[in-house]
Each structure stands twice: as C-alpha cells, then as structure tokens.
N, C-alpha and C positions, 0 to 999 in steps of 0.2 A: 305258699307252698313252693319248695325249691326242686328243681327238675335238673335233669341231665342237659348240659350245654349244647348236646347234639340233638335234642328234640326239636322237631319242626312243628310250626303251629298247626299244620294240617294233622298231627297226630292227636290233636286235642279237640274235644266236643264238649259244648258246654250248653245245656238246655236250661233256660231260666223262665220259670213261669210264676204267676202271682203268688202261689203258695208251695211252689216245688223247685228243686234244684237237682240237676244230675250233671257230674262232670266225669268224663271218660279221658284217660290218658293212654296212649298206645293200646287201645282196646281193653283196658283194665278200668272197671269202674271204681271211682274214688269215693264219690258222693252221690247218693240216690235216695233222696226222700223227700218228704214233705216237711216244707219249713214250719217253724214255730209259729210265726205270724206271717201275714201278708206282706209283700213288698210292692213297690212301684216298678213295674216292669219295663216302662219306658225310660227309666233313669238307671236300669241295671246295665253293667258293662263287665267285660273281662279283657285281660291283655296278657300277652306273654312278655315280660320284661327281659330283654337282653339274653333271650333263649335259656335263662335258668330259673325264673320265678313265675308262677301264675297268680296273677293278681285278679281277684272277683269283687267287685263293688255292688253292694245292694243298699237300697234306701228303704227304709221302713215306711208302709203305707200310713201307720199311725203311730203315736208315741206308745211303746210298750217296752218294759225291760224284757230283753230276751235271756232266757235261762240257757238255751242251747240254740244251735243253729237248726238242726232238724228234729223230728220227733223221734227219729231212730238214734239220735246221738248217744253215745255211751254203750251202744250194742257193738260186740267184738267184730271188726271187719278186717280182711286180710290186708296186710301191708304190702303194697307192689314195691319192687326194686326199680327205681329209675336211675 
C-alpha cells in the first residue's frame, strides 16, 4: 500500500491476531476483518518502508489457497485519501 511520504509511523496502527487483521492509518480504518484462514502470529510483521509504503507480512498457519484476505473482502469500503 503506497502512502504519503510525510506519513509518520506513529500515525499507523496494525492489529494482527490469529484470524483477524486491522489497519488504521491517520485514524482511518483501511482493513478491519476476520482473515479467511489462520496465520502464525509470531511470524507476522509490518513495516513502513521509506515513508511511503506499508508492508504487512503474514505467514499461513496451514497450507490453504486463500481466495481473499478477509471474509469481508469485496464489500465496498470508503477509499481514504493519503
């Protein structure tokens, strides 16, 4: 996800659980939902790269083909402007 170069890491909140992901940027919810399958939370990471891209890395708990990231994927969400 590409972000404004002026964005500071404290403006980003990422909550990663076994089967849940929530991402808030500048008080705007970007992702908030139940994951399609479980992940290994001890291997999950996120980083702000060069101030302009958010990288979230999730490792599958079991081998499954994921058709989507979250159960709500495909529903219309407001597009924030960064």
